[in-house]
Structures are given as structure tokens and as C-alpha cells.
C-alpha positions in Angstrom: 33.4 3.2 -3.6 36.5 2.6 -1.6 39.5 2.5 -4.0 43.1 2.1 -2.9 46.3 1.4 -4.8 45.6 -2.4 -4.8 42.1 -3.5 -6.1 40.1 -5.4 -3.5 39.3 -9.0 -4.0 35.9 -9.8 -5.5 33.2 -10.4 -2.9 30.1 -12.5 -2.9 27.7 -9.7 -2.1 26.4 -9.5 -5.6 28.1 -10.4 -8.9 28.4 -8.0 -11.8 25.6 -8.5 -14.3 26.7 -6.2 -17.1 28.4 -8.7 -19.4 31.7 -8.1 -21.0 32.8 -4.5 -21.0 35.5 -3.9 -23.7 38.7 -2.6 -22.1 37.6 -3.3 -18.5 38.2 -6.1 -16.0 35.7 -6.7 -13.2 37.5 -6.6 -9.8 34.9 -6.0 -7.1 31.2 -6.2 -6.4 29.6 -4.5 -3.4 26.0 -4.4 -2.3 25.1 -2.0 -5.0 28.2 -1.1 -7.1 30.5 -3.0 -9.3 34.1 -1.9 -9.9 36.3 -2.4 -13.0 39.8 -1.5 -13.9 41.4 -1.2 -17.3 42.5 -4.7 -18.6 45.5 -5.7 -20.6 43.7 -5.5 -24.0 44.5 -2.7 -26.5 41.3 -1.0 -25.3 42.5 -1.2 -21.7 45.9 0.1 -22.5 44.4 3.0 -24.4 42.2 3.8 -21.4 45.2 4.1 -19.1 47.1 6.2 -21.6 44.1 8.6 -21.9 42.9 8.8 -18.3 45.8 7.5 -16.1 45.0 5.4 -13.1 41.2 5.1 -13.2 38.4 2.7 -12.3 34.9 2.2 -13.8 32.2 2.5 -11.1 28.9 1.0 -12.1 25.8 1.4 -10.1 23.6 -1.7 -10.3 19.8 -1.9 -9.6 20.5 -4.0 -6.6 18.8 -2.9 -3.4 19.9 -3.9 0.1 18.3 -3.7 3.5 19.3 -5.0 6.9 22.6 -6.2 5.5 21.0 -8.4 2.8 20.9 -7.9 -0.9 17.3 -8.3 -2.0 15.6 -9.7 -5.0 14.4 -8.4 -7.4 16.3 -5.1 -7.8 14.7 -1.8 -8.4 14.7 -1.1 -12.2 16.6 2.0 -13.1 17.9 2.6 -9.6 21.5 2.5 -10.7 20.8 5.2 -13.3 19.2 7.4 -10.8 22.1 7.1 -8.3 24.7 7.8 -11.0 22.9 10.7 -12.7 22.0 12.4 -9.4 25.6 12.1 -8.2 26.8 13.6 -11.4 24.3 16.5 -11.0 25.4 17.1 -7.4 29.1 17.0 -8.4 28.4 19.9 -10.8 26.8 21.9 -8.0 29.8 21.4 -5.7 32.8 22.0 -8.1 33.7 25.3 -6.5 33.7 23.7 -3.0 35.7 20.5 -3.5 37.2 18.5 -6.3 35.6 15.1 -7.2 36.8 11.9 -8.6 34.9 11.9 -11.9 37.1 11.8 -15.0 34.6 10.9 -17.8 31.2 9.6 -18.5 32.3 8.1 -21.8 31.6 4.5 -20.8 30.6 1.2 -22.6 27.2 1.1 -24.0 26.1 -1.8 -21.8 26.4 0.5 -18.7 25.6 3.9 -20.2 23.9 6.2 -17.8 24.8 4.1 -14.7 28.6 4.3 -14.8 31.4 6.8 -14.3 35.1 6.7 -15.1 36.8 7.8 -11.8 40.2 8.7 -10.5 41.6 6.0 -8.2 41.8 7.7 -4.8 43.6 6.8 -1.6 40.4 6.7 0.6 40.3 7.9 4.2 38.9 5.2 6.5 36.2 7.5 7.8 32.5 7.9 6.9 31.9 11.6 6.9 28.3 12.3 8.1 26.6 15.7 8.4 23.3 15.9 10.2 20.9 18.8 10.2 18.0 16.9 11.6 17.7 14.3 14.4 16.7 10.8 13.3 18.2 7.3 12.8 21.2 6.3 14.8 21.7 9.9 15.9 18.2 9.9 17.5 19.0 6.6 19.3 22.2 8.1 20.7 20.4 11.3 21.8 17.7 9.4 23.6 20.4 7.5 25.5 22.6 10.4 26.7 21.5 13.7 25.1 24.5 13.6 22.7 25.4 12.5 19.2 29.1 11.4 18.9 29.9 13.4 22.0 28.2 16.6 20.8 25.7 17.8 23.4 22.3 18.8 22.0 19.4 20.7 23.5 16.8 18.9 25.6 13.3 18.1 24.2 14.3 17.2 20.7 12.2 14.5 19.0 12.4 12.4 15.8 12.7 14.8 12.9 13.7 17.8 14.9 15.8 20.4 13.1 19.1 20.9 15.0 20.3 24.3 16.0 23.1 24.0 13.5 24.4 21.1 11.4 26.8 18.7 13.1 29.7 16.5 11.9 29.1 13.0 13.3 31.7 10.6 11.7 31.6 6.9 11.7 34.1 4.1 11.2 33.9 2.1 8.0 32.6 -1.4 8.7 33.5 -4.6 7.0 30.9 -5.7 4.4 27.9 -7.0 6.3 28.6 -5.1 9.5 27.3 -1.7 10.6 29.3 1.5 10.6 29.9 2.7 14.2 29.4 6.4 15.1 32.5 7.8 16.7 33.7 11.1 18.3 35.7 13.5 16.3 38.7 12.6 18.5 38.7 9.2 16.9 39.0 10.8 13.4 41.9 12.9 14.7 43.7 9.7 16.0 43.0 8.0 12.7 44.0 10.6 10.1 45.7 13.4 12.1 44.3 16.7 13.3 44.8 18.7 10.1 43.2 16.1 7.9 40.4 15.6 10.4 39.6 19.3 10.4 39.6 19.3 6.6 37.2 16.4 6.4 34.9 18.0 9.0 34.9 21.4 7.3 34.4 20.0 3.8 31.5 17.8 5.0 29.7 20.6 6.6 30.3 22.9 3.6 28.9 20.3 1.2 25.9 19.7 3.5 25.2 23.5 3.8 25.3 23.9 0.0 23.1 20.9 -0.6 20.6 21.6 2.2 20.0 25.1 0.7 19.6 23.7 -2.9 17.2 21.0 -1.7 15.1 23.4 0.5 14.6 25.6 -2.5 13.1 22.6 -4.3 10.8 21.6 -1.5 13.0 18.8 -0.1 14.5 18.5 3.4 18.0 17.1 3.5 18.1 15.5 6.9 21.6 14.1 6.8 24.1 12.7 4.3 27.2 10.5 4.3 30.3 11.5 2.2 33.5 9.7 1.5 36.8 11.5 0.7 40.2 10.4 -0.5 43.5 11.9 -1.6 44.1 12.3 -5.3 47.6 10.7 -5.8 48.2 13.0 -8.7 47.3 16.4 -7.2 47.5 15.5 -3.5 44.1 17.2 -3.0 41.4 15.9 -0.7 38.8 14.8 -3.2 35.1 13.8 -3.0 34.6 10.2 -4.1 31.9 7.5 -4.2 28.4 8.6 -4.8 27.1 11.9 -3.4 23.8 13.1 -2.0 21.7 10.3 -3.4 18.7 8.6 -1.7 21.1 5.7 -0.8 23.6 8.0 1.0 21.2 10.7 2.4 17.8 11.1 4.0 15.6 13.3 1.8 12.1 14.2 3.1 9.3 16.1 1.3 9.3 19.6 3.0 5.5 19.9 2.9 5.1 16.7 5.0 7.9 17.4 7.5 6.4 17.1 11.0 8.8 16.4 14.0 7.7 13.8 16.5 7.6 10.7 14.3 9.3 9.1 11.4 9.1 11.2 8.2 8.1 10.0 4.7 11.3 9.7 2.7 12.6 9.5 -0.9 14.5 6.2 -0.5 14.0 2.5 0.1 11.7 2.9 3.2 8.9 1.0 1.5 11.4 -1.9 1.3 12.3 -1.7 5.0 8.7 -1.3 6.0 7.5 -4.3 4.1 10.4 -6.5 5.3 9.5 -5.8 8.9 5.8 -6.2 8.4 3.7 -9.3 9.0 3.0 -9.5 5.3 6.6 -10.5 4.5 6.7 -13.3 7.0 10.4 -12.8 7.5 12.1 -13.3 10.8 15.1 -10.9 10.9 16.6 -12.9 13.8 16.8 -16.1 11.8 19.4 -17.2 9.3 16.8 -17.4 6.6 17.2 -15.0 3.6 14.6 -12.3 3.0 11.7 -13.2 0.8 11.4 -11.7 -2.7 10.0 -8.2 -2.9 6.4 -7.9 -4.2 5.9 -6.0 -7.4 4.0 -3.1 -5.7 6.9 -2.5 -3.2 9.4 -2.5 -6.1 7.3 0.0 -8.1 6.6 2.3 -5.2 10.3 2.4 -4.3 11.3 3.0 -7.9 8.8 5.9 -8.0 10.3 7.5 -4.9 13.9 7.4 -6.3 12.7 9.0 -9.5 10.7 11.7 -7.7 13.8 12.5 -5.6 15.8 13.0 -8.8 13.1 15.1 -10.5 12.4 17.3 -7.5 16.1 18.1 -6.9 17.3 18.6 -10.5 14.1 20.0 -11.9 14.1 17.7 -14.9 12.7 14.3 -15.7 14.9 11.2 -16.1 14.2 8.9 -19.0 14.8 5.2 -18.1 
């Protein structure tokens, strides 16, 4: 979640549905997350006194695809995203500080919310790729490069790269697509020293997570991270969610086979159904997407839960 000194204005991408949260005031809703800050009540004042300048980040069950928020949501998805992020933050504490202050949150959002330090976010999507797919594959097919990084010839969808690469992107406005950019653009945006820090941290996080996932039979193909500066310590800090099926491509290792799209632990069932004849939806039209069928919702939910359980080695009660 992008958090700066001034809270962003609420958006229409999806209202908060968590009811009144004592001590907190809703300030923003994105496609998936809702953001709150301490209010002026005694509870809110106590929150500021205890934690300083913080926000409450709540992961909803909303699911988005092709720049639309879909209906219905995926039950328990927000809990999976939050709990998996918290687990990964623990695995990474020796590499980079993170923005989590507390998981002591209102009962209405228990399990799906984190109290987080407000960060001054860098306007860069920090992407690490260890395998070739998605927008990286499209770039490679066009010119043999990804964000200006030349790659060997003969790679196909799902190929493992000789070594992980840092392929940053600009942060798009809500409803637009992020745009892959060369490292030089990051240098121009945040300065050479900070750009190198973001690159090095991103690749270090990917290397740690890729090894952890591989030990558990999961391929981490790529991941998107967001960093900001902690205004208290001045340290570059890992924010937002981290290494979830919404921000990463996870593939079952026993099914990995380069040359075609891989089965994945994310909302691919949703994307596939929306683009199938069964949905009857014309993406080129202005019509909203149709409601998701029950079986697509359930199969997607199962994949998110499987990702959590494979990676952490423990079940998640929803």
C-alpha cells in the first residue's frame, strides 16, 4: 500500500466493508486493500501515542482482473494475503526491515489486517524475475531483452533465466497498467545510490524467497516488491504485501515445464474464465465483467490456500 505523509483521497475502486473500527478512520480503498488511520477519538489518540504515525492496512476478499474488481470476492483471500505476508516478513527480518508494527487489530478485521508504519514510498515497482513469462516474455519476444537486459536466445515461456534480473516498473494510476522501465529510469527517479539499494534489496529478497519456496516444491517465477523510507529511522523499508499470490507468480515445481503457460497458485482460474466463451464477456466493450461462477470462486480459493500451506508448512483456518 502506497502511504505518504498525506493520506490519499478515497477512491471508487471498492468501498471498505468492515464496518466501524474503533479508533480508526477509513481514508482509502484500492482494488484489494482498505486503508485506515487513527481517528480523533480517545481510542485513536491512544493508538498514535502507542505506535506513532501508523496506518491500518486491511486486505479484503475482493479480486480484480483486467483492471476490474469482480463479484463475488474470494472468501478468505484477504486472510491468506495478510498471514502469508506476515510469515514472509519473519523470514526476511535479517535482510531488510519491514513496516509491520503490530497485529493487534480490531476484532472485525482480525487475521486480515496489520498496523503498519507510515512510509514515504518510492514511486517504483521493484520486480525480480527468475523465470521468463508475462510481460517479460512479451518484451523478450520483441527484442531479446527485458527492460534493456539482454537475455540468451532460445528462451520460451517458463524458461529459467541464467540468473535473476531486476526489471523495475513505474507505478501506474489506478486502472492503468504499470510500465516496465530500464534501470536508468529508476536512477533518474530516485538517484543512483537509492536505485542501487532498491535493486540489491529486491534481488536479495528474491534469492532468499526462491530458495525457501524451492525447498517446499514451489517455483517462485517472479515477484513485485514496494519499498519506502521510514521517516523515524531513515531506513529503506519493505512495505505493502510481500510474496503473496497477488504479488508473485508461484508454480508447482512438479508441474514446471517450459514451453507453455504454467499452472499457478493465484487467480488464473478467474482470468481463464473471463476470457473463455463461457463468460460471454467482451473485454473490448464498456460492459462490466459478469459475476464469477461458484466453481471458479472455490477453485481460486483452494489455490490461494494451497499456496499458503505449501510455503508455510501449516494449515490456515478460515
